[in-house]
KOLTI-209766 format. One record per residue (C-alpha): residue number from 1; residue in one letter; x, y, z. Coordinates in nm, 4 decimals, decimal comma, always signed. Layout:
<lokols>
NUM; A; X; Y; Z $
...
</lokols>
This chain:
<lokols>
1; M; -16,2236; -12,2697; +12,4274 $
2; K; -16,1735; -11,9384; +12,6073 $
3; S; -16,3280; -11,7562; +12,3093 $
4; L; -16,6415; -11,9678; +12,3277 $
5; A; -16,6686; -11,9173; +12,7023 $
6; A; -16,6183; -11,5415; +12,6617 $
7; V; -16,9347; -11,5191; +12,4513 $
8; G; -17,1314; -11,7671; +12,6612 $
9; L; -17,1176; -12,0660; +12,4247 $
10; P; -17,0493; -12,4277; +12,5228 $
11; A; -16,6902; -12,5507; +12,4882 $
12; N; -16,7996; -12,8566; +12,2855 $
13; L; -16,8692; -12,6302; +11,9852 $
14; A; -16,4920; -12,6350; +11,9267 $
15; E; -16,5262; -12,9980; +11,8154 $
16; A; -16,7027; -12,8789; +11,4968 $
17; A; -16,3665; -12,7491; +11,3719 $
18; H; -16,2537; -13,1091; +11,3275 $
19; D; -16,5852; -13,2468; +11,1922 $
20; P; -16,5847; -13,2765; +10,8105 $
21; T; -16,9665; -13,2685; +10,8117 $
22; Y; -16,9541; -12,8895; +10,7872 $
23; D; -16,6735; -12,8572; +10,5303 $
24; A; -16,8908; -12,8235; +10,2176 $
25; A; -17,1167; -12,5617; +10,3755 $
26; V; -16,8174; -12,3626; +10,5014 $
27; R; -16,6549; -12,3761; +10,1548 $
28; R; -16,9777; -12,2551; +9,9861 $
29; S; -17,0112; -11,9701; +10,2338 $
30; H; -16,6454; -11,8729; +10,1976 $
31; D; -16,6614; -11,8818; +9,8159 $
32; A; -16,9785; -11,6699; +9,8125 $
33; G; -16,7991; -11,4110; +10,0231 $
34; K; -16,4759; -11,3959; +9,8286 $
35; D; -16,6185; -11,4428; +9,4763 $
36; P; -16,9247; -11,2173; +9,4542 $
37; G; -16,9254; -11,2341; +9,0728 $
38; A; -16,6981; -11,1661; +8,7769 $
39; D; -16,8123; -10,8051; +8,7393 $
40; A; -16,8262; -10,7378; +9,1144 $
41; Y; -16,4692; -10,8199; +9,2224 $
42; V; -16,3524; -10,5558; +9,4657 $
43; G; -16,0500; -10,7155; +9,6355 $
44; T; -15,9763; -10,8603; +9,9756 $
45; P; -16,0967; -10,8142; +10,2446 $
46; T; -16,4554; -10,8124; +10,1182 $
47; I; -16,7725; -10,7226; +10,3072 $
48; H; -17,1301; -10,7779; +10,1881 $
49; V; -17,3864; -10,5279; +10,3159 $
50; D; -17,7535; -10,5249; +10,2189 $
51; G; -17,6879; -10,6906; +9,8837 $
52; T; -17,3859; -10,4778; +9,7924 $
53; V; -17,0210; -10,5882; +9,7891 $
54; W; -16,7371; -10,3692; +9,9140 $
55; F; -16,3626; -10,3830; +9,9664 $
56; G; -16,2843; -10,3477; +10,3341 $
57; P; -16,2998; -10,2616; +10,6057 $
58; V; -15,9347; -10,1735; +10,6560 $
59; L; -15,8808; -10,0431; +11,0083 $
60; N; -15,5778; -9,9781; +11,2293 $
61; S; -15,7599; -10,1291; +11,5277 $
62; V; -16,0775; -10,3247; +11,5934 $
63; P; -16,3627; -10,1156; +11,7313 $
64; R; -16,5655; -10,2719; +12,0120 $
65; G; -16,9134; -10,2352; +12,1545 $
66; K; -17,1034; -9,9156; +12,0827 $
67; E; -16,8208; -9,7798; +11,8649 $
68; A; -16,8327; -10,0909; +11,6429 $
69; A; -17,2110; -10,0684; +11,6042 $
70; Q; -17,1911; -9,6968; +11,5206 $
71; L; -16,9203; -9,7582; +11,2588 $
72; F; -17,1198; -10,0388; +11,0944 $
73; D; -17,4433; -9,8372; +11,0967 $
74; S; -17,2592; -9,5445; +10,9367 $
75; F; -17,1189; -9,7716; +10,6683 $
76; R; -17,4669; -9,9084; +10,5952 $
77; V; -17,5858; -9,5554; +10,5200 $
78; L; -17,3031; -9,5123; +10,2679 $
79; A; -17,3413; -9,8658; +10,1268 $
80; N; -17,7062; -9,8061; +10,0475 $
81; H; -17,6412; -9,4903; +9,8457 $
82; P; -17,6761; -9,6075; +9,4829 $
83; D; -17,4111; -9,3745; +9,3402 $
84; L; -17,1302; -9,4359; +9,5919 $
85; F; -16,8738; -9,6878; +9,4728 $
86; E; -16,5495; -9,5987; +9,6520 $
87; L; -16,4159; -9,4000; +9,9443 $
88; K; -16,0486; -9,3959; +10,0454 $
89; R; -15,8008; -9,1811; +10,2363 $
90; A; -15,4313; -9,1890; +10,3232 $
91; R; -15,3297; -9,4262; +10,6021 $
92; T; -15,3035; -9,2745; +10,9462 $
93; G; -15,1193; -9,4142; +11,2473 $
94; G; -15,0004; -9,7684; +11,2936 $
95; L; -15,1669; -10,0970; +11,3744 $
96; V; -15,3057; -10,1445; +11,7246 $
97; F; -15,3258; -10,5016; +11,8565 $
98; D; -15,5281; -10,4450; +12,1763 $
</lokols>
Protein backbone atom coordinates (compact mmCIF):
# COMPACT_ATOMS: atom_id res chain seq x y z
CA MET A 1 0.00 0.00 0.00
CA LYS A 2 2.86 2.38 0.77
CA SER A 3 4.20 1.87 -2.77
CA LEU A 4 0.89 2.88 -4.30
CA ALA A 5 0.64 5.93 -2.06
CA ALA A 6 4.23 6.92 -2.90
CA VAL A 7 3.29 7.27 -6.57
CA GLY A 8 -0.10 8.85 -5.90
CA LEU A 9 -2.30 5.84 -6.69
CA PRO A 10 -5.30 4.65 -4.67
CA ALA A 11 -4.69 1.88 -2.13
CA ASN A 12 -7.56 -0.23 -3.52
CA LEU A 13 -5.44 -1.05 -6.59
CA ALA A 14 -3.67 -3.60 -4.38
CA GLU A 15 -6.84 -5.72 -4.49
CA ALA A 16 -6.13 -6.52 -8.17
CA ALA A 17 -3.26 -8.75 -7.01
CA HIS A 18 -5.84 -11.20 -5.66
CA ASP A 19 -8.36 -10.88 -8.53
CA PRO A 20 -8.04 -13.75 -11.06
CA THR A 21 -9.72 -11.56 -13.71
CA TYR A 22 -6.30 -10.23 -14.71
CA ASP A 23 -4.35 -13.51 -14.60
CA ALA A 24 -4.57 -14.40 -18.31
CA ALA A 25 -3.55 -10.91 -19.43
CA VAL A 26 -0.63 -10.86 -16.99
CA ARG A 27 0.52 -14.31 -18.20
CA ARG A 28 0.36 -13.21 -21.87
CA SER A 29 2.33 -10.06 -21.11
CA HIS A 30 4.91 -11.97 -19.06
CA ASP A 31 5.34 -14.65 -21.75
CA ALA A 32 5.75 -12.02 -24.48
CA GLY A 33 8.52 -10.44 -22.44
CA LYS A 34 10.42 -13.58 -21.57
CA ASP A 35 9.89 -15.50 -24.84
CA PRO A 36 10.50 -13.00 -27.65
CA GLY A 37 10.93 -15.80 -30.21
CA ALA A 38 13.01 -18.91 -30.82
CA ASP A 39 15.71 -17.04 -32.74
CA ALA A 40 15.67 -14.00 -30.45
CA TYR A 41 16.42 -15.57 -27.05
CA VAL A 42 18.90 -13.38 -25.23
CA GLY A 43 18.62 -14.52 -21.59
CA THR A 44 17.18 -13.10 -18.42
CA PRO A 45 16.63 -10.31 -17.53
CA THR A 46 15.19 -9.19 -20.87
CA ILE A 47 14.25 -5.69 -21.99
CA HIS A 48 12.31 -4.77 -25.14
CA VAL A 49 13.14 -1.38 -26.65
CA ASP A 50 11.63 0.00 -29.85
CA GLY A 51 10.98 -3.46 -31.28
CA THR A 52 14.37 -4.93 -30.33
CA VAL A 53 15.07 -7.45 -27.56
CA TRP A 54 18.10 -7.24 -25.28
CA PHE A 55 19.61 -9.02 -22.31
CA GLY A 56 19.73 -6.68 -19.35
CA PRO A 57 20.00 -4.29 -17.81
CA VAL A 58 22.37 -5.60 -15.16
CA LEU A 59 23.22 -2.84 -12.71
CA ASN A 60 24.84 -2.68 -9.27
CA SER A 61 22.24 -0.15 -8.13
CA VAL A 62 18.97 1.28 -9.40
CA PRO A 63 19.30 4.74 -10.94
CA ARG A 64 16.58 7.24 -10.05
CA GLY A 65 15.09 10.36 -11.57
CA LYS A 66 17.13 12.24 -14.15
CA GLU A 67 19.94 9.66 -14.01
CA ALA A 68 17.50 6.84 -14.85
CA ALA A 69 16.02 8.78 -17.78
CA GLN A 70 19.50 9.61 -19.11
CA LEU A 71 20.59 5.96 -18.88
CA PHE A 72 17.47 4.74 -20.69
CA ASP A 73 17.75 7.40 -23.40
CA SER A 74 21.40 6.44 -23.93
CA PHE A 75 20.46 2.79 -24.24
CA ARG A 76 17.78 3.65 -26.81
CA VAL A 77 20.44 5.24 -29.00
CA LEU A 78 22.49 2.03 -28.87
CA ALA A 79 19.43 -0.24 -29.23
CA ASN A 80 18.41 1.49 -32.44
CA HIS A 81 21.77 0.99 -34.13
CA PRO A 82 21.13 -1.90 -36.56
CA ASP A 83 24.60 -3.44 -36.27
CA LEU A 84 24.97 -3.47 -32.46
CA PHE A 85 24.11 -6.80 -30.89
CA GLU A 86 26.11 -6.97 -27.65
CA LEU A 87 28.02 -4.79 -25.22
CA LYS A 88 29.58 -6.11 -22.00
CA ARG A 89 32.31 -5.24 -19.51
CA ALA A 90 33.80 -6.72 -16.35
CA ARG A 91 31.76 -6.28 -13.17
CA THR A 92 32.69 -3.33 -11.01
CA GLY A 93 31.86 -2.78 -7.35
CA GLY A 94 29.23 -4.59 -5.35
CA LEU A 95 25.46 -4.44 -5.15
CA VAL A 96 23.88 -1.35 -3.61
CA PHE A 97 20.46 -1.78 -1.99
CA ASP A 98 19.55 1.88 -1.34
